[in-house]
N, C-alpha and C positions, 0 to 999 in steps of 0.2 A: 624507385617505393616500392610494385608489386612485386618485384622481386626479395626485395629484403623481408616481407611481410613469407612471403612464405615460408622462405627458410627458416622465418623466428617458429612459426607454426610446428613444418616439418621439424626442426630440433625439438622444441615443444612433447613433440608424443614421440622423437629420439628416448629422450631420461627417459621421461614415464616407461617404455618396454624394457631399458637396460637398466631399470633399476627393480622391474618386477614387481609392484604400489600395485595393489591389491590383487589377491588369487584371482578373486570370485567378481567377472563381468557386470556392465552394468545391462540391465536388461529394460528391453523394450515394456511400459509397464499404460502408458497412454500413446490412445487415438484424438483424432484431432477437436474432436468433441469435447472428450474429456479434456484434454489438453483446454481448453476454449471455458471448457467451464471451471475449471484450474483457477484459471488469469480472471474472470470472471467472477469469483468467490475471494475474490484478493479484494479487487477493486469494489463490487458488493456497493457499487455509486447511486442507483436509487430509493437509498437505502440508508445508506451512511449521509448523505446531503442534507437526511431532515434529525440527524447527531448534533450538527452545527447549529441547531438551530439558535442559541439565546448569542449568537453573535447581532444577528438581527437587531438587539436590542443599543442600539446607541450606537455601533457602528458603517452607519453607512445605510442599518434597517434593512425592510424589506427588496425594497429596491435594489439595493448597494450589493447584499444578497445577489439577487438575480441578475448581474452586470456584474456581478467580478467572477463570482460562477461563467457565463458566458466566455467572459472575456482571455478569465483560464483556459479554459474550454478547449477553447480556439488551441489558443497555442501550447496546450497540450497533445493534438490532435497530430499537431504541424512536427514538435516533439519527437512521440512516437513513432514517425514514417524514419528520422532519421536509427533512432531508437532499434526498428525494424531493421535495415538495411543491414545496420550493427551485427545483431547478435545473425545477421542471412551469409554476411559473410565473412568473422570471425567463430563462426558456432563454439560456443564453449558451458561446462557449466557452471565456472565459477563468475561471471558476466565479465561485467565489463574491471575485475579487476586483473582478468587474460584477457582481455585486451586493449586494456592501455599498455604490456606486455609488448603484444604485438605491431604497438601501432608506436609509442616511443620513443624516445633517442638511447639506443643502445646500449649507451654510456649510465643511464638512468633511469630505465625502464624498468628495470627487477626489483627496486627500488622501492618507486613508486603502486607498483603492483603489490607487494607488500603492504605500503601502508593501506593501500585504498583494499586489497581483501579485508586487514581488517576495520577499515574504515565503513563496508561493507556489510559484515558481521555482526553489527555495532547497531549496523540501519536493521536489521533482522530478528538481533536481539529487543531492541524497541518494540518492532511490528509484534512478537511474538506476545513480550509483557502487558503492552497493550490491549489483542484483545483477545485473551484472557480477561483482564480488568476491565474489561467496559460489559462482558458481561458477566461479569460478576456485579455490578453494577448496575447492571442493565435486569438483574434476581431483589439485588435488597430494594430495586426501586419496587419494581414489585412488591413485594412483601410491604414498606411504608405505603404504599396504596392501595393495597386491600385489609390493614392493620395500624391506622390512623398512630397510636399509642407505641407502637415497636419502635424500643431506644436502640437504634442502629451502631453498633461499634464496628471500630475498623478492625479489629480481627472477623467481626462476623463477614467482611467485605474478602478477610484475603483468606481465612478457609473454605469465604465459593470457589476465589481464587481460582488453588489451588488445587482445590475437582476438575475444575473444567481445565486446567495440564492438563494433568493425567487421563481425562478420558478424551483427551488432543493424541497425547502418546499413546495412544491405548488401542485408539482408529486407526494409526499411524503402523503401528508394527505389524507383521507378514499375518496374524493367525484374522486379523480384519482387513488391510488393504485393498482386497478386491471390492468390499462392501466402500468402504471408502470414493477407491475408484468408480462406482455406480453413485454415490449419493453426489459426488461435483460433478458427475455426468447430470443429473436430470436437477442441482440446484439452478442453475442459471434458469433451466422452465420455472423453480417456487420462489427465483429472490423474482423472479418478474409474475408471478400470480398474490407472491406476496400483497407490495409496488401497487396487482391491478387492485385489490384486496380495499387498502386501505386508501384510494384513490378512491372507488367510489362507496367508503362506510365516511372517512374523513365527508367530502363534495354530497353525502347527503344527510349530516346530522351535524353537522358545521353551522352554525349561525348569532347574529347575522355575521358574514363572510367582507372578510378585506374588502376595500373596494377597492380597480385595478389602481387608480394614481395611488395610492399607502404602497402599492405591490410592482410597480413598474419605473414608480417617476419622485416618486418623496420619499429624499434622501433623507434621513438622520444622522447628526453628527456631532454626538451626546459625548466624546469622547476627551477633551480639553484640545485636543490637533485643535489648532485653525483652518488649517488646509485640511479642503474634503479628497482631495486629491488622495495626500497623506493615509488620509480615513480606509478608502479606498481598497490599495493598493494593504492596507493592513488584513482587510478584508479574505486573503491569497488560499494560503492554507485548506480552508474545504474542495476546496477543487485541485489541488497538486494532487491530497489525501484521496480525493476519491476519483481522479482521474490519471491516480500513478502508475506504480513499482513497475516500468516500465521493464526492470530487470527481473522480476519474479519469475515469467515463461523463459527468459536464457537459464534458470537452473533446474531446466527441464528434458534440457542442449543432450544429455546419455542416456534420455527417456520417452524416448519420440524417432519410428523412421526416421523421419526424414525433415532434420531439427533444419536445415536452412531452409526450408519452404514451408514448414511449420508451426517455427518461434513467430518469423513474420505474419502469419497471418493469423494467428492468435491474438500476437500485439491489438495486430490494428481492427481485428470480427472484436475485442472485446473495450478496448478504447472508443470505436464507433457507438458502439451498441449501448456502452454506461454514459455517450456523453445525447443519445439519442433518445433514455430512459429521468435518463438524471437533470433537465430541464423541464420536462409536463412534470415531473414533481416537488420540485418548486416550487411551481407553482403552485402545484395542487397546499403543499404547506402553508406556504404563505397565505391565498386565501382563507384555509380554513383555520390559524390563527386566529382564535376568537380572543384574546388576552396575555397580545403577547410579554404584558409586563411576568406573567405566573412565570414568566422564563427563565426569568432571574433570579430565582428561590424554588426550582420547578420539585416536585414533589421523587427520594431519594435521590436528586440530584439529576437529574434525567431529560432535557429535554423535550425529549422524544415523547418520552410517557407521560409530561405533562402536555402534550399540544393532542395526543389523544384522547386523554381524561378529560381534557377539556370544553374539543370539541364533539368528544360526542356524549358526554355525560352520564355516561352507562362506564363501571367497572367491569360487566365482561366483556366486552366489546375492547377494552384497553388492552385485557388480560391474554386475547386471543390474537390482536394485530401484536404487542410487547413478543408474545411467546414465539409466533411465523420472523420477525425477528430476529428475535436470541435465536433460533432454527439456523436460519443463514446463516449470522455470521459465527455459533457454534462451525457450521464448518467450515466456513471465512478463514478461522482459525486455525480447521486441520490442512492447510491445503500453506497455511505459512508454518506452522511444521515440516508442510518435505520443505519449500525454499529456505528456510533457514539449515536443515540439515542435510541436503542437497551444497550449497553450497560449501556449510562448514568440509565435509566430505570430501569433494574439490578440491579445497584447499590448500587440505589437511596432505592430499598427496604431494603435495609440489612442500610440504618440511613446513610450511607456515604460519603450523600453529598449534601452538598445546595439546601433546598428545596425538602428535599426528599422525604415529607406528600402531594407533590402535582405530583412529579416527576415521581411516581415509579404506578400514577394512568393510569391504560387501560380507554381509550374513544372508540364513537364511534358504528359502528359497524361490521367495521374489528378488534376490542380490539387492538389498534394503540394506544403506548407512542406518542399522539399531542401532551402535554405541554413540554414533553421531545424533543420534537423536532422542536416547538419556541422556548426553548431556544438553544438549538443547534444552530439555527438562527441566532440568536442575536448577539450569542459570534463571531461565524465563520466572520458575520459585521464588529463588531466593532473589531476583531482581522481585518478585512484587513484595518483599518486605520493608521494602521501602516505603510503602503507602502508610504503614505503622507511625511510621514518626512524618511521613508527609505526604498527603495527598494531591498535593500541588505539586512534586516533582513529578508523582508517576502518569497526571494528566497531563504533563511533557512530555512525555514520550513521542509520540505519533509527532510531534515538532522537530524531535531531533529526532528519528524517522526522517521524517521529509531532507530534512538536515543533509543527511549524511549521502541519501542516494543521491540531492539535487548535487553532489561535490560528484561523488564519482562520473556520474556521467561527462557535466563539463569536465572533468583532468581527459575525460575522453575525446568530447569532441571540440576541444583542446589542442589536442596531440592532433586529430586527423585535418582541424584551420589553418595551423600550421603551418602546417607539408604542406598545405593547396594541395592534398591529395584532391583528383581529378574518377575513381576510381577507386571503387571498396573489391576484392575480389570474391568470387557466386562461385563455389564451385569449379575452378582454374579459372575461368574466364571472369571475364569482368565486363561490367556497366554504366550507361552514362551514369552521372551522378550528380548533376548540374542544382533537383530540387533538392536531394540530401544536404549540399552545400548548404546553400540557401538555408538550408534547417538545421547546419550548425554552428551558422550564424546567427541564427537569430538564439539561439540554446545560448554561444557563449555571450551573447550580448545580452541577453537575457540575466543571466551567472552577474555578470557584475552590475548588472541594473539594480542587482536584488541585493546585494553583497551593499553594496555605496549607502543603496537606500535601508538596509539595515542599519550599517553603521552610527547613519544619520541620526536614525531616528532612538537608535542609543544613545545618541552624544545626547539628544536632547533631555530625553530623560535626564539624563547625568545631571546636567544647567540647576534644570527647574525642581529636580531634587536639593 
């Protein structure tokens, strides 16, 4: 099996060289710390968990939200181990789309790789659009909080959405890329400092706080589902989003000096750090949620803004806290632009995407995929126009991104599990991968479980309708 994989990898490299694709060679842009910042920015766990607080109403309450995050987080840590070894053994900027080509059956591997290439590109398209959308919504929420009589219209949000998308493009251009690299490195500190600021302010100002019984024990089910178990599993999305994006770091394979070693370090370091910071921040948010019912109709539609405003009863503190969150989210959005542009550039080298001849080119002194960056921005801006007709459809983007990512990894791990691989090639050698096989089995099993669970929920909803 290892020989087949080695032959596929060698053939793939020879094909690229023979075709002469990409006159400008990729350049190493990221050291270990900046790559870790890039991945941690993409997850931004301690802050993003505060954006789903409206799920505490009716779907499990505070206790359901907390324990569901812990449950999903443990499984995500296991899956991260499997993804890290996959990225180490088969380093490639296309990530899962390339892994299935290497690992899949020769007859179907390229077809499945082509499909997954489109699926992962669609996933990152949703993530980029969601990042700009959320920044725009937070901005408008601050305006509404400052001027309650302001008549917010969808086109206001869309104009701000376009502005953030263009700013994220600007920071990714060669003229500003060194600045972005520095911001990615420092954003690890900024995210944690913002979390500490929120922790201190919320705990000091909020009152009366929720009881420990409400936060850890009292499970609320006002969803209409008779089973508390079903309601519990409906709350997995925050954990999947906050501790996901495992293919994110793989798209930096051509821009780090030792991807087989550094990409796994980045994945594991970011996920562990996210889990360890996410758990206490959820507790802070829940204890300081002094008016849970208000999160159903929060100011500007943003629960985190409403939470800070309720807890501090101070508009200036709300503005400072929200602006700090927005800055961290903005740098995260820039990292999403990096991910999607590198994925599109890498997969375009295979001739599998529109305008591949132009998108596969690197240009500028920094050897950046500028053509892909402009295409990414154009598609993101076009996709954002959906909110002019349906805000609900736009807000479903993160769910769509999670579905695309989970499907891609499930396909990769299913191939490895089905082939009963005992090892994954790392630098021409092999390693004992018992833990890896266990993680693969758990991931594939959980994917089948979630697929069946969602089908059950949909069928039950249709019957009730």
